[in-house]
Backbone and ligand atoms as CSV (ligand in chain L), in Angstrom:
chain,resi,resn,atom,element,x,y,z
A,1,MET,N,N,-10.363,10.698,73.398
A,1,MET,CA,C,-10.325,10.615,71.933
A,1,MET,C,C,-9.922,9.188,71.515
A,2,PHE,N,N,-10.703,8.585,70.630
A,2,PHE,CA,C,-10.310,7.281,70.116
A,2,PHE,C,C,-9.354,7.482,68.943
A,3,GLU,N,N,-8.301,6.688,68.898
A,3,GLU,CA,C,-7.303,6.860,67.830
A,3,GLU,C,C,-7.708,6.192,66.522
A,4,LYS,N,N,-8.277,4.999,66.659
A,4,LYS,CA,C,-8.722,4.270,65.462
A,4,LYS,C,C,-9.493,3.031,65.914
A,5,ILE,N,N,-10.117,2.362,64.946
A,5,ILE,CA,C,-10.688,1.054,65.274
A,5,ILE,C,C,-9.524,0.086,65.297
A,6,ASP,N,N,-9.219,-0.438,66.466
A,6,ASP,CA,C,-8.086,-1.356,66.598
A,6,ASP,C,C,-8.405,-2.680,65.915
A,7,HIS,N,N,-9.600,-3.186,66.217
A,7,HIS,CA,C,-10.024,-4.425,65.559
A,7,HIS,C,C,-11.526,-4.620,65.678
A,8,VAL,N,N,-12.027,-5.519,64.856
A,8,VAL,CA,C,-13.421,-5.967,64.954
A,8,VAL,C,C,-13.351,-7.430,65.360
A,9,GLY,N,N,-13.992,-7.763,66.474
A,9,GLY,CA,C,-13.983,-9.142,66.965
A,9,GLY,C,C,-15.164,-9.908,66.382
A,10,ILE,N,N,-14.881,-11.063,65.818
A,10,ILE,CA,C,-15.933,-11.907,65.237
A,10,ILE,C,C,-15.895,-13.268,65.920
A,11,ALA,N,N,-17.012,-13.630,66.532
A,11,ALA,CA,C,-17.096,-14.923,67.223
A,11,ALA,C,C,-17.382,-16.015,66.200
A,12,VAL,N,N,-16.624,-17.100,66.310
A,12,VAL,CA,C,-16.795,-18.212,65.359
A,12,VAL,C,C,-16.883,-19.531,66.126
A,13,ALA,N,N,-17.509,-20.503,65.498
A,13,ALA,CA,C,-17.629,-21.810,66.157
A,13,ALA,C,C,-16.272,-22.512,66.184
A,14,GLY,N,N,-15.466,-22.304,65.133
A,14,GLY,CA,C,-14.146,-22.938,65.080
A,14,GLY,C,C,-13.205,-22.118,64.210
A,15,LEU,N,N,-11.965,-21.948,64.672
A,15,LEU,CA,C,-11.005,-21.127,63.910
A,15,LEU,C,C,-10.660,-21.769,62.562
A,16,ASP,N,N,-10.489,-23.082,62.555
A,16,ASP,CA,C,-10.063,-23.736,61.305
A,16,ASP,C,C,-11.062,-23.464,60.185
A,17,GLU,N,N,-12.336,-23.621,60.524
A,17,GLU,CA,C,-13.393,-23.415,59.530
A,17,GLU,C,C,-13.447,-21.934,59.132
A,18,ALA,N,N,-13.328,-21.040,60.119
A,18,ALA,CA,C,-13.422,-19.593,59.837
A,18,ALA,C,C,-12.250,-19.126,58.974
A,19,LEU,N,N,-11.077,-19.747,59.183
A,19,LEU,CA,C,-9.911,-19.348,58.375
A,19,LEU,C,C,-10.067,-19.759,56.913
A,20,LYS,N,N,-10.846,-20.789,56.701
A,20,LYS,CA,C,-11.086,-21.187,55.305
A,20,LYS,C,C,-11.788,-20.044,54.564
A,21,LEU,N,N,-12.667,-19.342,55.271
A,21,LEU,CA,C,-13.340,-18.197,54.648
A,21,LEU,C,C,-12.417,-16.972,54.629
A,22,PHE,N,N,-11.985,-16.521,55.828
A,22,PHE,CA,C,-11.296,-15.223,55.909
A,22,PHE,C,C,-9.915,-15.232,55.259
A,23,ARG,N,N,-9.199,-16.346,55.373
A,23,ARG,CA,C,-7.850,-16.416,54.794
A,23,ARG,C,C,-7.893,-16.969,53.376
A,24,ASP,N,N,-8.500,-18.152,53.243
A,24,ASP,CA,C,-8.378,-18.846,51.958
A,24,ASP,C,C,-9.306,-18.275,50.887
A,25,GLN,N,N,-10.500,-17.835,51.280
A,25,GLN,CA,C,-11.422,-17.319,50.259
A,25,GLN,C,C,-11.352,-15.798,50.150
A,26,LEU,N,N,-11.351,-15.096,51.294
A,26,LEU,CA,C,-11.323,-13.622,51.238
A,26,LEU,C,C,-9.907,-13.088,51.036
A,27,GLY,N,N,-8.906,-13.911,51.309
A,27,GLY,CA,C,-7.528,-13.517,51.004
A,27,GLY,C,C,-6.815,-12.717,52.073
A,28,LEU,N,N,-7.354,-12.657,53.295
A,28,LEU,CA,C,-6.640,-11.960,54.379
A,28,LEU,C,C,-5.501,-12.852,54.869
A,29,GLU,N,N,-4.501,-12.209,55.462
A,29,GLU,CA,C,-3.364,-12.975,55.974
A,29,GLU,C,C,-3.532,-13.190,57.477
A,30,CYS,N,N,-3.320,-14.417,57.926
A,30,CYS,CA,C,-3.403,-14.681,59.367
A,30,CYS,C,C,-2.031,-14.446,59.970
A,31,LYS,N,N,-1.951,-13.455,60.900
A,31,LYS,CA,C,-0.654,-13.068,61.461
A,31,LYS,C,C,-0.343,-13.762,62.782
A,32,GLY,N,N,-1.200,-14.685,63.181
A,32,GLY,CA,C,-0.896,-15.408,64.417
A,32,GLY,C,C,-2.150,-15.836,65.138
A,33,ILE,N,N,-1.945,-16.857,65.969
A,33,ILE,CA,C,-3.040,-17.397,66.774
A,33,ILE,C,C,-2.559,-17.403,68.217
A,34,GLU,N,N,-3.430,-16.976,69.122
A,34,GLU,CA,C,-3.012,-16.852,70.527
A,34,GLU,C,C,-4.127,-17.327,71.457
A,35,LEU,N,N,-3.727,-17.991,72.514
A,35,LEU,CA,C,-4.681,-18.411,73.536
A,35,LEU,C,C,-4.738,-17.312,74.592
A,36,VAL,N,N,-5.937,-16.809,74.863
A,36,VAL,CA,C,-6.086,-15.787,75.920
A,36,VAL,C,C,-6.927,-16.430,77.020
A,37,GLU,N,N,-6.220,-17.030,77.978
A,37,GLU,CA,C,-6.915,-17.857,78.963
A,37,GLU,C,C,-7.908,-17.061,79.796
A,38,GLU,N,N,-7.507,-15.836,80.170
A,38,GLU,CA,C,-8.379,-15.034,81.036
A,38,GLU,C,C,-9.735,-14.769,80.376
A,39,GLN,N,N,-9.733,-14.648,79.040
A,39,GLN,CA,C,-10.991,-14.362,78.330
A,39,GLN,C,C,-11.648,-15.631,77.786
A,40,LYS,N,N,-10.999,-16.781,78.047
A,40,LYS,CA,C,-11.546,-18.076,77.606
A,40,LYS,C,C,-11.756,-18.125,76.081
A,41,VAL,N,N,-10.731,-17.633,75.367
A,41,VAL,CA,C,-10.787,-17.646,73.900
A,41,VAL,C,C,-9.432,-17.977,73.291
A,42,LYS,N,N,-9.522,-18.459,72.058
A,42,LYS,CA,C,-8.342,-18.570,71.208
A,42,LYS,C,C,-8.610,-17.617,70.049
A,43,VAL,N,N,-7.638,-16.753,69.741
A,43,VAL,CA,C,-7.897,-15.713,68.738
A,43,VAL,C,C,-6.913,-15.798,67.584
A,44,ALA,N,N,-7.407,-15.437,66.406
A,44,ALA,CA,C,-6.544,-15.310,65.216
A,44,ALA,C,C,-6.650,-13.869,64.745
A,45,PHE,N,N,-5.501,-13.282,64.385
A,45,PHE,CA,C,-5.474,-11.889,63.925
A,45,PHE,C,C,-5.249,-11.828,62.432
A,46,LEU,N,N,-6.067,-11.039,61.771
A,46,LEU,CA,C,-5.919,-10.865,60.327
A,46,LEU,C,C,-5.955,-9.372,60.022
A,47,PRO,N,N,-4.797,-8.766,59.789
A,47,PRO,CA,C,-4.768,-7.328,59.541
A,47,PRO,C,C,-5.538,-6.934,58.283
A,48,VAL,N,N,-6.184,-5.772,58.382
A,48,VAL,CA,C,-6.852,-5.144,57.236
A,48,VAL,C,C,-6.472,-3.670,57.306
A,49,GLY,N,N,-5.561,-3.242,56.459
A,49,GLY,CA,C,-5.078,-1.855,56.548
A,49,GLY,C,C,-4.508,-1.580,57.924
A,50,GLU,N,N,-4.974,-0.492,58.560
A,50,GLU,CA,C,-4.460,-0.133,59.893
A,50,GLU,C,C,-5.198,-0.854,61.009
A,51,SER,N,N,-6.182,-1.656,60.629
A,51,SER,CA,C,-6.995,-2.321,61.646
A,51,SER,C,C,-6.861,-3.838,61.492
A,52,LYS,N,N,-7.679,-4.571,62.219
A,52,LYS,CA,C,-7.580,-6.037,62.161
A,52,LYS,C,C,-8.955,-6.661,62.321
A,53,ILE,N,N,-9.064,-7.849,61.816
A,53,ILE,CA,C,-10.181,-8.725,62.182
A,53,ILE,C,C,-9.616,-9.668,63.231
A,54,GLU,N,N,-10.350,-9.845,64.335
A,54,GLU,CA,C,-9.943,-10.783,65.387
A,54,GLU,C,C,-10.991,-11.891,65.423
A,55,LEU,N,N,-10.601,-13.078,64.972
A,55,LEU,CA,C,-11.530,-14.208,65.028
A,55,LEU,C,C,-11.426,-14.838,66.406
A,56,LEU,N,N,-12.560,-15.071,67.031
A,56,LEU,CA,C,-12.590,-15.556,68.417
A,56,LEU,C,C,-13.262,-16.915,68.492
A,57,GLU,N,N,-12.520,-17.895,68.955
A,57,GLU,CA,C,-13.097,-19.229,69.196
A,57,GLU,C,C,-13.115,-19.450,70.707
A,58,ALA,N,N,-14.241,-19.896,71.223
A,58,ALA,CA,C,-14.344,-20.128,72.673
A,58,ALA,C,C,-13.527,-21.343,73.086
A,59,THR,N,N,-12.890,-21.250,74.266
A,59,THR,CA,C,-12.222,-22.425,74.824
A,59,THR,C,C,-13.057,-23.013,75.971
A,60,ASP,N,N,-14.169,-22.327,76.294
A,60,ASP,CA,C,-15.038,-22.763,77.381
A,60,ASP,C,C,-16.466,-22.335,77.020
A,61,PRO,N,N,-17.403,-23.281,76.971
A,61,PRO,CA,C,-18.770,-22.911,76.571
A,61,PRO,C,C,-19.415,-21.903,77.522
A,62,GLU,N,N,-18.892,-21.792,78.759
A,62,GLU,CA,C,-19.458,-20.842,79.735
A,62,GLU,C,C,-18.791,-19.474,79.666
A,63,GLY,N,N,-17.760,-19.323,78.831
A,63,GLY,CA,C,-17.104,-18.022,78.680
A,63,GLY,C,C,-17.953,-17.102,77.808
A,64,PRO,N,N,-17.572,-15.810,77.712
A,64,PRO,CA,C,-18.392,-14.850,76.963
A,64,PRO,C,C,-18.592,-15.224,75.501
A,65,VAL,N,N,-17.569,-15.746,74.844
A,65,VAL,CA,C,-17.719,-16.094,73.435
A,65,VAL,C,C,-18.476,-17.419,73.294
A,66,GLY,N,N,-18.230,-18.344,74.211
A,66,GLY,CA,C,-18.957,-19.620,74.194
A,66,GLY,C,C,-20.460,-19.394,74.299
A,67,LYS,N,N,-20.857,-18.502,75.233
A,67,LYS,CA,C,-22.292,-18.222,75.420
A,67,LYS,C,C,-22.876,-17.524,74.188
A,68,PHE,N,N,-22.081,-16.610,73.630
A,68,PHE,CA,C,-22.532,-15.847,72.450
A,68,PHE,C,C,-22.765,-16.782,71.261
A,69,VAL,N,N,-21.813,-17.671,71.031
A,69,VAL,CA,C,-21.927,-18.597,69.887
A,69,VAL,C,C,-23.095,-19.560,70.099
A,70,GLU,N,N,-23.268,-19.991,71.339
A,70,GLU,CA,C,-24.381,-20.889,71.655
A,70,GLU,C,C,-25.726,-20.219,71.330
A,71,LYS,N,N,-25.827,-18.908,71.717
A,71,LYS,CA,C,-27.089,-18.180,71.506
A,71,LYS,C,C,-27.289,-17.757,70.061
A,72,LYS,N,N,-26.213,-17.216,69.458
A,72,LYS,CA,C,-26.386,-16.581,68.134
A,72,LYS,C,C,-25.705,-17.327,66.994
A,73,GLY,N,N,-24.937,-18.339,67.322
A,73,GLY,CA,C,-24.258,-19.087,66.267
A,73,GLY,C,C,-23.063,-18.359,65.674
A,74,GLY,N,N,-22.606,-17.302,66.348
A,74,GLY,CA,C,-21.438,-16.554,65.847
A,74,GLY,C,C,-21.845,-15.251,65.183
A,75,GLY,N,N,-20.842,-14.483,64.761
A,75,GLY,CA,C,-21.100,-13.185,64.130
A,75,GLY,C,C,-20.281,-12.087,64.796
A,76,VAL,N,N,-20.544,-10.829,64.398
A,76,VAL,CA,C,-19.772,-9.712,64.962
A,76,VAL,C,C,-19.996,-9.670,66.474
A,77,HIS,N,N,-18.908,-9.710,67.232
A,77,HIS,CA,C,-19.000,-9.816,68.684
A,77,HIS,C,C,-18.692,-8.502,69.385
A,78,HIS,N,N,-17.648,-7.817,68.947
A,78,HIS,CA,C,-17.337,-6.513,69.552
A,78,HIS,C,C,-16.526,-5.635,68.613
A,79,LEU,N,N,-16.546,-4.342,68.949
A,79,LEU,CA,C,-15.716,-3.347,68.248
A,79,LEU,C,C,-14.684,-2.878,69.253
A,80,SER,N,N,-13.453,-2.757,68.810
A,80,SER,CA,C,-12.418,-2.305,69.749
A,80,SER,C,C,-11.825,-0.980,69.282
A,81,PHE,N,N,-11.889,0.023,70.178
A,81,PHE,CA,C,-11.326,1.340,69.893
A,81,PHE,C,C,-9.992,1.490,70.608
A,82,ARG,N,N,-8.997,1.941,69.875
A,82,ARG,CA,C,-7.657,2.177,70.459
A,82,ARG,C,C,-7.623,3.538,71.160
A,83,VAL,N,N,-7.074,3.553,72.377
A,83,VAL,CA,C,-6.893,4.819,73.116
A,83,VAL,C,C,-5.440,4.906,73.588
A,84,LYS,N,N,-5.037,6.126,73.943
A,84,LYS,CA,C,-3.656,6.307,74.424
A,84,LYS,C,C,-3.539,5.983,75.910
A,85,ASN,N,N,-4.568,6.372,76.691
A,85,ASN,CA,C,-4.501,6.169,78.139
A,85,ASN,C,C,-5.818,5.553,78.601
A,86,ILE,N,N,-5.799,4.247,78.792
A,86,ILE,CA,C,-7.058,3.524,79.036
A,86,ILE,C,C,-7.663,3.877,80.405
A,87,GLU,N,N,-6.819,4.063,81.412
A,87,GLU,CA,C,-7.348,4.389,82.748
A,87,GLU,C,C,-8.105,5.718,82.698
A,88,GLU,N,N,-7.501,6.709,82.025
A,88,GLU,CA,C,-8.108,8.032,81.899
A,88,GLU,C,C,-9.426,7.937,81.120
A,89,LYS,N,N,-9.417,7.146,80.053
A,89,LYS,CA,C,-10.626,7.006,79.228
A,89,LYS,C,C,-11.751,6.348,80.020
A,90,LEU,N,N,-11.411,5.320,80.820
A,90,LEU,CA,C,-12.438,4.649,81.628
A,90,LEU,C,C,-13.055,5.624,82.623
A,91,LYS,N,N,-12.210,6.464,83.190
A,91,LYS,CA,C,-12.690,7.458,84.164
A,91,LYS,C,C,-13.670,8.420,83.473
A,92,GLN,N,N,-13.292,8.901,82.300
A,92,GLN,CA,C,-14.157,9.843,81.563
A,92,GLN,C,C,-15.487,9.193,81.191
A,93,LEU,N,N,-15.417,7.936,80.720
A,93,LEU,CA,C,-16.644,7.260,80.282
A,93,LEU,C,C,-17.580,7.043,81.474
A,94,LYS,N,N,-16.999,6.685,82.613
A,94,LYS,CA,C,-17.803,6.475,83.817
A,94,LYS,C,C,-18.491,7.775,84.225
A,95,GLU,N,N,-17.742,8.868,84.173
A,95,GLU,CA,C,-18.310,10.180,84.531
A,95,GLU,C,C,-19.470,10.549,83.605
A,96,LYS,N,N,-19.382,10.060,82.354
A,96,LYS,CA,C,-20.443,10.370,81.383
A,96,LYS,C,C,-21.599,9.380,81.465
A,97,GLY,N,N,-21.551,8.467,82.428
A,97,GLY,CA,C,-22.683,7.573,82.658
A,97,GLY,C,C,-22.665,6.293,81.849
A,98,VAL,N,N,-21.553,5.977,81.214
A,98,VAL,CA,C,-21.473,4.723,80.453
A,98,VAL,C,C,-21.212,3.574,81.439
A,99,ALA,N,N,-21.981,2.491,81.310
A,99,ALA,CA,C,-21.791,1.339,82.208
A,99,ALA,C,C,-20.560,0.548,81.778
A,100,LEU,N,N,-19.669,0.341,82.738
A,100,LEU,CA,C,-18.426,-0.381,82.447
A,100,LEU,C,C,-18.548,-1.834,82.902
A,101,ILE,N,N,-18.076,-2.760,82.085
A,101,ILE,CA,C,-17.940,-4.149,82.549
A,101,ILE,C,C,-16.662,-4.239,83.368
A,102,ASP,N,N,-15.613,-3.605,82.865
A,102,ASP,CA,C,-14.316,-3.617,83.576
A,102,ASP,C,C,-14.003,-2.213,84.095
A,103,GLU,N,N,-13.956,-2.097,85.415
A,103,GLU,CA,C,-13.603,-0.795,86.019
A,103,GLU,C,C,-12.102,-0.540,85.860
A,104,LYS,N,N,-11.371,-1.645,85.815
A,104,LYS,CA,C,-9.919,-1.554,85.629
A,104,LYS,C,C,-9.550,-2.390,84.413
A,105,PRO,N,N,-8.504,-1.974,83.664
A,105,PRO,CA,C,-8.120,-2.752,82.490
A,105,PRO,C,C,-7.609,-4.146,82.852
A,106,ARG,N,N,-7.816,-5.059,81.908
A,106,ARG,CA,C,-7.240,-6.404,82.022
A,106,ARG,C,C,-6.284,-6.569,80.861
A,107,TYR,N,N,-5.618,-7.710,80.819
A,107,TYR,CA,C,-4.715,-7.947,79.699
A,107,TYR,C,C,-5.368,-8.883,78.692
A,108,GLY,N,N,-5.338,-8.468,77.423
A,108,GLY,CA,C,-5.933,-9.269,76.358
A,108,GLY,C,C,-4.864,-9.781,75.410
A,109,ALA,N,N,-5.306,-10.192,74.240
A,109,ALA,CA,C,-4.387,-10.747,73.241
A,109,ALA,C,C,-3.307,-9.733,72.885
A,110,GLY,N,N,-2.115,-10.243,72.631
A,110,GLY,CA,C,-0.990,-9.382,72.248
A,110,GLY,C,C,-0.487,-8.511,73.397
A,111,GLY,N,N,-0.924,-8.824,74.625
A,111,GLY,CA,C,-0.466,-8.051,75.787
A,111,GLY,C,C,-1.115,-6.677,75.892
A,112,ALA,N,N,-2.172,-6.431,75.100
A,112,ALA,CA,C,-2.844,-5.122,75.165
A,112,ALA,C,C,-3.604,-4.994,76.484
A,113,LYS,N,N,-3.736,-3.758,76.959
A,113,LYS,CA,C,-4.619,-3.492,78.097
A,113,LYS,C,C,-6.005,-3.283,77.514
A,114,ILE,N,N,-6.985,-4.029,78.032
A,114,ILE,CA,C,-8.333,-3.928,77.462
A,114,ILE,C,C,-9.379,-3.743,78.560
A,115,ALA,N,N,-10.505,-3.146,78.180
A,115,ALA,CA,C,-11.655,-3.043,79.081
A,115,ALA,C,C,-12.906,-2.965,78.228
A,116,PHE,N,N,-13.996,-3.556,78.735
A,116,PHE,CA,C,-15.247,-3.595,77.976
A,116,PHE,C,C,-16.291,-2.670,78.589
A,117,LEU,N,N,-17.115,-2.094,77.701
A,117,LEU,CA,C,-18.265,-1.285,78.102
A,117,LEU,C,C,-19.495,-2.172,77.963
A,118,HIS,N,N,-20.488,-1.968,78.815
A,118,HIS,CA,C,-21.627,-2.892,78.787
A,118,HIS,C,C,-22.564,-2.586,77.619
A,119,PRO,N,N,-22.913,-3.643,76.827
A,119,PRO,CA,C,-23.781,-3.379,75.662
A,119,PRO,C,C,-25.128,-2.761,76.029
A,120,LYS,N,N,-25.577,-2.931,77.295
A,120,LYS,CA,C,-26.880,-2.339,77.663
A,120,LYS,C,C,-26.808,-0.811,77.645
A,121,SER,N,N,-25.601,-0.249,77.767
A,121,SER,CA,C,-25.510,1.221,77.721
A,121,SER,C,C,-24.861,1.720,76.429
A,122,THR,N,N,-24.621,0.810,75.478
A,122,THR,CA,C,-24.012,1.232,74.208
A,122,THR,C,C,-24.834,0.703,73.018
A,123,GLY,N,N,-26.139,0.782,73.176
A,123,GLY,CA,C,-27.034,0.450,72.063
A,123,GLY,C,C,-26.945,-0.996,71.598
A,124,GLY,N,N,-26.573,-1.898,72.522
A,124,GLY,CA,C,-26.540,-3.323,72.166
A,124,GLY,C,C,-25.260,-3.750,71.462
A,125,VAL,N,N,-24.286,-2.825,71.354
A,125,VAL,CA,C,-23.007,-3.178,70.712
A,125,VAL,C,C,-21.939,-3.294,71.797
A,126,LEU,N,N,-21.302,-4.436,71.876
A,126,LEU,CA,C,-20.228,-4.601,72.861
A,126,LEU,C,C,-18.998,-3.833,72.367
A,127,ILE,N,N,-18.547,-2.879,73.171
A,127,ILE,CA,C,-17.386,-2.057,72.805
A,127,ILE,C,C,-16.236,-2.336,73.760
A,128,GLU,N,N,-15.077,-2.544,73.173
A,128,GLU,CA,C,-13.843,-2.717,73.948
A,128,GLU,C,C,-13.004,-1.474,73.708
A,129,ILE,N,N,-12.302,-1.033,74.734
A,129,ILE,CA,C,-11.274,-0.027,74.476
A,129,ILE,C,C,-9.928,-0.680,74.795
A,130,CYS,N,N,-8.928,-0.316,74.050
A,130,CYS,CA,C,-7.647,-0.981,74.250
A,130,CYS,C,C,-6.489,0.001,74.094
A,131,GLU,N,N,-5.450,-0.300,74.862
A,131,GLU,CA,C,-4.217,0.496,74.779
A,131,GLU,C,C,-3.088,-0.475,74.482
A,132,ARG,N,N,-2.278,-0.145,73.472
A,132,ARG,CA,C,-1.133,-0.984,73.133
A,132,ARG,C,C,0.147,-0.200,73.283
L,1,LIG,N1,N,-22.667,-7.989,71.974
L,1,LIG,C1,C,-23.889,-7.484,72.285
L,1,LIG,N2,N,-24.668,-7.993,73.260
L,1,LIG,C2,C,-24.190,-9.071,73.917
L,1,LIG,C3,C,-22.944,-9.654,73.647
L,1,LIG,C4,C,-22.168,-9.074,72.621
L,1,LIG,N3,N,-20.982,-9.550,72.295
L,1,LIG,N4,N,-22.743,-10.701,74.467
L,1,LIG,C5,C,-23.836,-10.786,75.241
L,1,LIG,N5,N,-24.709,-9.806,74.915
L,1,LIG,C6,C,-26.028,-9.552,75.481
L,1,LIG,C7,C,-26.916,-10.773,75.311
L,1,LIG,O1,O,-27.514,-10.784,74.036
L,1,LIG,C8,C,-27.936,-10.553,76.407
L,1,LIG,O2,O,-28.892,-9.632,76.025
L,1,LIG,P1,P,-30.433,-9.794,76.473
L,1,LIG,O3,O,-30.413,-9.693,77.967
L,1,LIG,O4,O,-31.112,-8.659,75.795
L,1,LIG,O5,O,-30.805,-11.144,75.979
L,1,LIG,C9,C,-27.093,-9.936,77.526
L,1,LIG,O6,O,-25.917,-9.408,76.886
L,1,LIG,C10,C,-26.662,-10.965,78.553
L,1,LIG,O7,O,-26.094,-12.054,77.856
L,1,LIG,P2,P,-25.560,-13.379,78.548
L,1,LIG,O8,O,-25.359,-14.397,77.465
L,1,LIG,O9,O,-26.437,-13.749,79.714
L,1,LIG,O10,O,-24.132,-12.989,79.004
L,1,LIG,P3,P,-23.606,-12.338,80.338
L,1,LIG,O11,O,-24.565,-11.340,80.931
L,1,LIG,O12,O,-23.071,-13.396,81.211
L,1,LIG,O13,O,-22.381,-11.528,79.706
L,1,LIG,C11,C,-21.307,-9.636,78.818
L,1,LIG,C12,C,-22.549,-10.518,78.747
L,1,LIG,C13,C,-21.354,-8.673,77.633
L,1,LIG,C14,C,-21.334,-8.882,80.148
L,1,LIG,C15,C,-20.064,-10.592,78.749
L,1,LIG,O14,O,-20.076,-11.270,77.525
L,1,LIG,C16,C,-18.746,-9.865,78.928
L,1,LIG,O15,O,-18.312,-9.566,80.038
L,1,LIG,N6,N,-18.045,-9.544,77.821
L,1,LIG,C17,C,-16.751,-8.887,77.881
L,1,LIG,C18,C,-15.608,-9.870,77.768
L,1,LIG,C19,C,-15.580,-10.559,76.438
L,1,LIG,O16,O,-16.493,-10.479,75.631
L,1,LIG,N7,N,-14.468,-11.282,76.168
L,1,LIG,C20,C,-14.275,-12.006,74.930
L,1,LIG,C21,C,-13.354,-11.280,73.977
L,1,LIG,C22,C,-11.957,-11.181,74.522
L,1,LIG,C23,C,-10.921,-10.583,73.603
L,1,LIG,O17,O,-11.241,-9.911,72.624
L,1,LIG,O18,O,-9.732,-10.791,73.908
């Protein structure tokens, strides 16, 4: 069971420029910026109700966000669903035939345990599941 949409990840060419839109024009509050070296990104969190927008700037053009921005110029990158027990959820999804990018959780921004499902088996939408 998914508890809620934890966040929507949006890939951007640069955080400074993106914050001019999301913070200064749209009026969201930026609650922090964090470097997530393992994922080759720098992220900014902007809460919206019980969920968040996660702006993602690549720190390496060969990383997942770097490649995405190079190809598409940015945009909605992934949806993240919050779960209570990520290991159990990964096991269930695998049994149901969903292709996993991560068989085991990794650590993402804010110390969350995260794992990605492959967009080829989720209708072209990159889905992350996360446990906090
Ligand atoms: N959403 C949907 N499709 C995507 C995608 C995304 N975010 N990123 C890549 N793809 C698609 C590409 O469009 C491409 O499709 P086609 O084959 O139809 O052209 C295909 O995936 C392969 O793209 P690629 O550029 O060659 O990239 P890779 O195969 O090397 O990697 C993926 C794709 C999804 C496996 C990789 O990006 C990945 O492992 N992602 C999970 C990790 C991640 O995204 N981390 C960043 C966020 C971290 C965080 O939130 O903390």
